[in-house]
ZADO-1210 file (C-alpha; in nm, 4 decimals, padded with zeros to 6 digits):
<atoms>
<atom x="-25.3393" y="12.7087" z="06.1057" code="UNK" pos="1"/>
<atom x="-25.3522" y="12.4003" z="05.8873" code="UNK" pos="2"/>
<atom x="-25.0234" y="12.2821" z="06.0371" code="UNK" pos="3"/>
<atom x="-25.1930" y="12.2367" z="06.3751" code="UNK" pos="4"/>
<atom x="-25.4025" y="11.9523" z="06.2336" code="UNK" pos="5"/>
<atom x="-25.1024" y="11.7518" z="06.1053" code="UNK" pos="6"/>
<atom x="-25.0367" y="11.4315" z="06.2916" code="UNK" pos="7"/>
<atom x="-24.7026" y="11.4706" z="06.4778" code="UNK" pos="8"/>
<atom x="-24.6313" y="11.0983" z="06.4124" code="UNK" pos="9"/>
<atom x="-24.6558" y="11.1420" z="06.0338" code="UNK" pos="10"/>
<atom x="-24.2792" y="11.1975" z="05.9731" code="UNK" pos="11"/>
<atom x="-24.1982" y="10.8912" z="06.1878" code="UNK" pos="12"/>
<atom x="-24.4547" y="10.6774" z="06.0026" code="UNK" pos="13"/>
<atom x="-24.3200" y="10.7974" z="05.6666" code="UNK" pos="14"/>
<atom x="-23.9644" y="10.7073" z="05.7707" code="UNK" pos="15"/>
<atom x="-24.0754" y="10.3601" z="05.8791" code="UNK" pos="16"/>
<atom x="-24.2578" y="10.3111" z="05.5491" code="UNK" pos="17"/>
<atom x="-23.9458" y="10.4163" z="05.3554" code="UNK" pos="18"/>
<atom x="-23.7373" y="10.1635" z="05.5511" code="UNK" pos="19"/>
<atom x="-23.9911" y="09.8863" z="05.4870" code="UNK" pos="20"/>
<atom x="-23.9968" y="09.9655" z="05.1134" code="UNK" pos="21"/>
<atom x="-23.6160" y="09.9726" z="05.1008" code="UNK" pos="22"/>
<atom x="-23.6046" y="09.6350" z="05.2767" code="UNK" pos="23"/>
<atom x="-23.8559" y="09.4912" z="05.0289" code="UNK" pos="24"/>
<atom x="-23.6481" y="09.6139" z="04.7343" code="UNK" pos="25"/>
<atom x="-23.3340" y="09.4692" z="04.8912" code="UNK" pos="26"/>
<atom x="-23.5085" y="09.1366" z="04.9648" code="UNK" pos="27"/>
<atom x="-23.6491" y="09.1251" z="04.6104" code="UNK" pos="28"/>
<atom x="-23.2993" y="09.1879" z="04.4792" code="UNK" pos="29"/>
<atom x="-23.1550" y="08.9033" z="04.6897" code="UNK" pos="30"/>
<atom x="-23.4291" y="08.6662" z="04.5675" code="UNK" pos="31"/>
<atom x="-23.3474" y="08.7626" z="04.2089" code="UNK" pos="32"/>
<atom x="-22.9763" y="08.7087" z="04.2755" code="UNK" pos="33"/>
<atom x="-23.0457" y="08.3675" z="04.4302" code="UNK" pos="34"/>
<atom x="-23.2589" y="08.2627" z="04.1320" code="UNK" pos="35"/>
<atom x="-22.9919" y="08.3825" z="03.8890" code="UNK" pos="36"/>
<atom x="-22.7280" y="08.1774" z="04.0756" code="UNK" pos="37"/>
<atom x="-22.9558" y="07.8736" z="04.0677" code="UNK" pos="38"/>
<atom x="-23.0151" y="07.9195" z="03.6958" code="UNK" pos="39"/>
<atom x="-22.6392" y="07.9223" z="03.6390" code="UNK" pos="40"/>
<atom x="-22.6014" y="07.6082" z="03.8519" code="UNK" pos="41"/>
<atom x="-22.8702" y="07.4256" z="03.6517" code="UNK" pos="42"/>
<atom x="-22.7140" y="07.5362" z="03.3227" code="UNK" pos="43"/>
<atom x="-22.3606" y="07.4436" z="03.4284" code="UNK" pos="44"/>
<atom x="-22.4569" y="07.1067" z="03.5774" code="UNK" pos="45"/>
<atom x="-22.4480" y="06.9378" z="03.2388" code="UNK" pos="46"/>
<atom x="-22.7395" y="06.7163" z="03.3427" code="UNK" pos="47"/>
<atom x="-22.9378" y="06.5599" z="03.0615" code="UNK" pos="48"/>
<atom x="-23.1938" y="06.4255" z="03.3100" code="UNK" pos="49"/>
<atom x="-23.3328" y="06.7524" z="03.4521" code="UNK" pos="50"/>
<atom x="-23.3364" y="07.1127" z="03.3348" code="UNK" pos="51"/>
<atom x="-23.5126" y="07.4415" z="03.4059" code="UNK" pos="52"/>
<atom x="-23.5155" y="07.7910" z="03.2608" code="UNK" pos="53"/>
<atom x="-23.7147" y="08.1082" z="03.3207" code="UNK" pos="54"/>
<atom x="-24.0281" y="08.1436" z="03.1152" code="UNK" pos="55"/>
<atom x="-23.9547" y="08.4538" z="02.9098" code="UNK" pos="56"/>
<atom x="-23.8138" y="08.7450" z="03.1077" code="UNK" pos="57"/>
<atom x="-23.9787" y="08.6546" z="03.4384" code="UNK" pos="58"/>
<atom x="-23.7156" y="08.5121" z="03.6748" code="UNK" pos="59"/>
<atom x="-23.9961" y="08.4075" z="03.9135" code="UNK" pos="60"/>
<atom x="-24.1637" y="08.1691" z="03.6630" code="UNK" pos="61"/>
<atom x="-23.9709" y="07.8789" z="03.5150" code="UNK" pos="62"/>
<atom x="-24.0368" y="07.5795" z="03.2941" code="UNK" pos="63"/>
<atom x="-23.8597" y="07.2615" z="03.3999" code="UNK" pos="64"/>
<atom x="-23.8089" y="06.9210" z="03.2448" code="UNK" pos="65"/>
<atom x="-23.7617" y="06.5894" z="03.4217" code="UNK" pos="66"/>
<atom x="-23.6853" y="06.2705" z="03.2324" code="UNK" pos="67"/>
<atom x="-23.8325" y="05.9456" z="03.3585" code="UNK" pos="68"/>
<atom x="-23.5710" y="05.7509" z="03.5545" code="UNK" pos="69"/>
<atom x="-23.4055" y="05.4539" z="03.3855" code="UNK" pos="70"/>
<atom x="-23.5422" y="05.1160" z="03.4879" code="UNK" pos="71"/>
<atom x="-23.8867" y="05.2555" z="03.5782" code="UNK" pos="72"/>
<atom x="-24.2224" y="05.2639" z="03.3994" code="UNK" pos="73"/>
<atom x="-24.1409" y="05.6289" z="03.3167" code="UNK" pos="74"/>
<atom x="-23.8174" y="05.5492" z="03.1304" code="UNK" pos="75"/>
<atom x="-23.8171" y="05.7187" z="02.7914" code="UNK" pos="76"/>
<atom x="-24.0787" y="05.9752" z="02.8978" code="UNK" pos="77"/>
<atom x="-24.0138" y="06.3439" z="02.9572" code="UNK" pos="78"/>
<atom x="-24.2271" y="06.5665" z="03.1792" code="UNK" pos="79"/>
<atom x="-24.2617" y="06.9447" z="03.1668" code="UNK" pos="80"/>
<atom x="-24.3141" y="07.1288" z="03.4945" code="UNK" pos="81"/>
<atom x="-24.4026" y="07.4816" z="03.5945" code="UNK" pos="82"/>
<atom x="-24.2098" y="07.6409" z="03.8793" code="UNK" pos="83"/>
<atom x="-24.3318" y="07.9615" z="04.0434" code="UNK" pos="84"/>
<atom x="-24.1126" y="08.1229" z="04.3060" code="UNK" pos="85"/>
<atom x="-24.2626" y="08.3341" z="04.5865" code="UNK" pos="86"/>
<atom x="-24.1250" y="08.6783" z="04.6716" code="UNK" pos="87"/>
<atom x="-23.9676" y="08.5346" z="04.9882" code="UNK" pos="88"/>
<atom x="-23.7899" y="08.2434" z="04.8180" code="UNK" pos="89"/>
<atom x="-23.5877" y="08.0527" z="04.9434" code="UNK" pos="90"/>
<atom x="-23.7625" y="08.0911" z="05.2785" code="UNK" pos="91"/>
<atom x="-24.0836" y="07.9611" z="05.1205" code="UNK" pos="92"/>
<atom x="-24.1084" y="07.6749" z="04.8739" code="UNK" pos="93"/>
<atom x="-24.1830" y="07.7323" z="04.5076" code="UNK" pos="94"/>
<atom x="-24.5125" y="07.6094" z="04.3640" code="UNK" pos="95"/>
<atom x="-24.4362" y="07.3296" z="04.1227" code="UNK" pos="96"/>
<atom x="-24.6844" y="07.1482" z="03.9014" code="UNK" pos="97"/>
<atom x="-24.6624" y="06.8911" z="03.6258" code="UNK" pos="98"/>
<atom x="-24.7547" y="07.0554" z="03.2966" code="UNK" pos="99"/>
<atom x="-24.7276" y="06.7231" z="03.1120" code="UNK" pos="100"/>
<atom x="-25.0019" y="06.4853" z="03.2304" code="UNK" pos="101"/>
<atom x="-24.8538" y="06.2407" z="03.4805" code="UNK" pos="102"/>
<atom x="-25.0227" y="05.9290" z="03.6171" code="UNK" pos="103"/>
<atom x="-24.8488" y="05.8857" z="03.9524" code="UNK" pos="104"/>
<atom x="-24.9533" y="05.8143" z="04.3119" code="UNK" pos="105"/>
<atom x="-24.8272" y="06.1555" z="04.4303" code="UNK" pos="106"/>
<atom x="-24.9569" y="06.3682" z="04.1405" code="UNK" pos="107"/>
<atom x="-25.3217" y="06.4608" z="04.0878" code="UNK" pos="108"/>
<atom x="-25.4955" y="06.5197" z="03.7533" code="UNK" pos="109"/>
<atom x="-25.4259" y="06.8952" z="03.7735" code="UNK" pos="110"/>
<atom x="-25.0511" y="06.8306" z="03.8084" code="UNK" pos="111"/>
<atom x="-25.0285" y="06.9132" z="04.1812" code="UNK" pos="112"/>
<atom x="-24.7517" y="06.7262" z="04.3607" code="UNK" pos="113"/>
<atom x="-24.7435" y="06.5742" z="04.7080" code="UNK" pos="114"/>
<atom x="-24.3773" y="06.5873" z="04.8102" code="UNK" pos="115"/>
<atom x="-24.2751" y="06.6702" z="05.1659" code="UNK" pos="116"/>
<atom x="-23.9797" y="06.8912" z="05.0661" code="UNK" pos="117"/>
<atom x="-24.2262" y="07.1184" z="04.8840" code="UNK" pos="118"/>
<atom x="-24.4474" y="07.1428" z="05.1929" code="UNK" pos="119"/>
<atom x="-24.3703" y="07.0812" z="05.5615" code="UNK" pos="120"/>
<atom x="-24.0077" y="06.9707" z="05.5068" code="UNK" pos="121"/>
<atom x="-23.9142" y="07.2714" z="05.2951" code="UNK" pos="122"/>
<atom x="-23.5768" y="07.4249" z="05.3761" code="UNK" pos="123"/>
<atom x="-23.3883" y="07.7187" z="05.2260" code="UNK" pos="124"/>
<atom x="-23.1004" y="07.4804" z="05.1519" code="UNK" pos="125"/>
<atom x="-23.3032" y="07.3208" z="04.8699" code="UNK" pos="126"/>
<atom x="-23.2242" y="07.4434" z="04.5218" code="UNK" pos="127"/>
<atom x="-23.3940" y="07.4131" z="04.1859" code="UNK" pos="128"/>
<atom x="-23.1506" y="07.1348" z="04.0953" code="UNK" pos="129"/>
<atom x="-23.2129" y="06.9390" z="04.4164" code="UNK" pos="130"/>
<atom x="-23.5903" y="06.9775" z="04.3764" code="UNK" pos="131"/>
<atom x="-23.5832" y="06.8502" z="04.0179" code="UNK" pos="132"/>
<atom x="-23.3676" y="06.5520" z="04.1147" code="UNK" pos="133"/>
<atom x="-23.6083" y="06.4791" z="04.4032" code="UNK" pos="134"/>
<atom x="-23.9024" y="06.4898" z="04.1619" code="UNK" pos="135"/>
<atom x="-23.7247" y="06.2532" z="03.9255" code="UNK" pos="136"/>
<atom x="-23.6589" y="06.0201" z="04.2182" code="UNK" pos="137"/>
<atom x="-24.0240" y="06.0443" z="04.3243" code="UNK" pos="138"/>
<atom x="-24.1281" y="05.9142" z="03.9823" code="UNK" pos="139"/>
<atom x="-23.9542" y="05.5835" z="04.0503" code="UNK" pos="140"/>
<atom x="-24.0166" y="05.5738" z="04.4253" code="UNK" pos="141"/>
<atom x="-24.3607" y="05.7104" z="04.5132" code="UNK" pos="142"/>
<atom x="-24.4916" y="05.7570" z="04.8633" code="UNK" pos="143"/>
<atom x="-24.8012" y="05.5365" z="04.8497" code="UNK" pos="144"/>
<atom x="-24.8838" y="05.6271" z="05.2105" code="UNK" pos="145"/>
<atom x="-24.9733" y="05.9807" z="05.0998" code="UNK" pos="146"/>
<atom x="-25.1372" y="05.9473" z="04.7576" code="UNK" pos="147"/>
<atom x="-25.3033" y="06.2252" z="04.5614" code="UNK" pos="148"/>
<atom x="-25.4073" y="05.9618" z="04.3079" code="UNK" pos="149"/>
<atom x="-25.5485" y="05.6549" z="04.4905" code="UNK" pos="150"/>
<atom x="-25.5870" y="05.4497" z="04.1684" code="UNK" pos="151"/>
<atom x="-25.2184" y="05.4986" z="04.0886" code="UNK" pos="152"/>
<atom x="-25.1216" y="05.4072" z="04.4460" code="UNK" pos="153"/>
<atom x="-25.3382" y="05.0928" z="04.4378" code="UNK" pos="154"/>
<atom x="-25.1944" y="04.9852" z="04.0999" code="UNK" pos="155"/>
<atom x="-24.8274" y="05.0669" z="04.1709" code="UNK" pos="156"/>
<atom x="-24.7343" y="04.7130" z="04.2834" code="UNK" pos="157"/>
<atom x="-24.8524" y="04.5700" z="03.9488" code="UNK" pos="158"/>
<atom x="-24.5914" y="04.7429" z="03.7322" code="UNK" pos="159"/>
<atom x="-24.7164" y="04.5960" z="03.4015" code="UNK" pos="160"/>
<atom x="-25.0693" y="04.7277" z="03.4646" code="UNK" pos="161"/>
<atom x="-24.9295" y="05.0544" z="03.6010" code="UNK" pos="162"/>
<atom x="-24.7211" y="05.1142" z="03.2858" code="UNK" pos="163"/>
<atom x="-25.0296" y="05.0491" z="03.0747" code="UNK" pos="164"/>
<atom x="-25.2244" y="05.3090" z="03.2777" code="UNK" pos="165"/>
<atom x="-24.9388" y="05.5621" z="03.2492" code="UNK" pos="166"/>
<atom x="-24.9498" y="05.5428" z="02.8697" code="UNK" pos="167"/>
<atom x="-25.3328" y="05.5435" z="02.8570" code="UNK" pos="168"/>
<atom x="-25.3373" y="05.8514" z="03.0820" code="UNK" pos="169"/>
<atom x="-25.0823" y="06.0323" z="02.8635" code="UNK" pos="170"/>
<atom x="-25.2707" y="05.9459" z="02.5452" code="UNK" pos="171"/>
<atom x="-25.6113" y="06.0479" z="02.6871" code="UNK" pos="172"/>
<atom x="-25.4845" y="06.3765" z="02.8313" code="UNK" pos="173"/>
<atom x="-25.2809" y="06.4801" z="02.5301" code="UNK" pos="174"/>
<atom x="-25.5921" y="06.4300" z="02.3128" code="UNK" pos="175"/>
<atom x="-25.7978" y="06.6439" z="02.5558" code="UNK" pos="176"/>
<atom x="-25.5393" y="06.9231" z="02.5463" code="UNK" pos="177"/>
<atom x="-25.5264" y="06.9326" z="02.1658" code="UNK" pos="178"/>
<atom x="-25.9036" y="06.9497" z="02.1218" code="UNK" pos="179"/>
</atoms>
């Protein structure tokens, strides 16, 4: 008698759910494989200017480093970044933030970055290496038309004053983090 109350669509719905779960596992596996390939590419690049590695055992969370480009106010400085990859990477951009305080027209005080390839111009062809190189390039060539930090954008053309503000910002924020 109880079998009369069973939904006849239940086996079909269960099969669909199994297929969806299998697809998710497969997609998660391909994201992991992609991130592992990108890690190998970063490690094998031999670059001393940019680097990135997973934070602990989590392949979806990385710590990156970008050195300030030569000939810019950032020369000699090194910036730590956090990179968080979504489950559908590379079809969606990673979330990247400056961990080291950075006074820059396209970086806000929380470390958020305004860079078109991380937003509306994202493409699956971008890699961790290409993103890090783009961020390094952004340090020396900001987009003052789209500032997250208006003071930095307004001061950019006065490089002597800008460099002074970069170092003041670093000093102030490193004191705040240690207290």
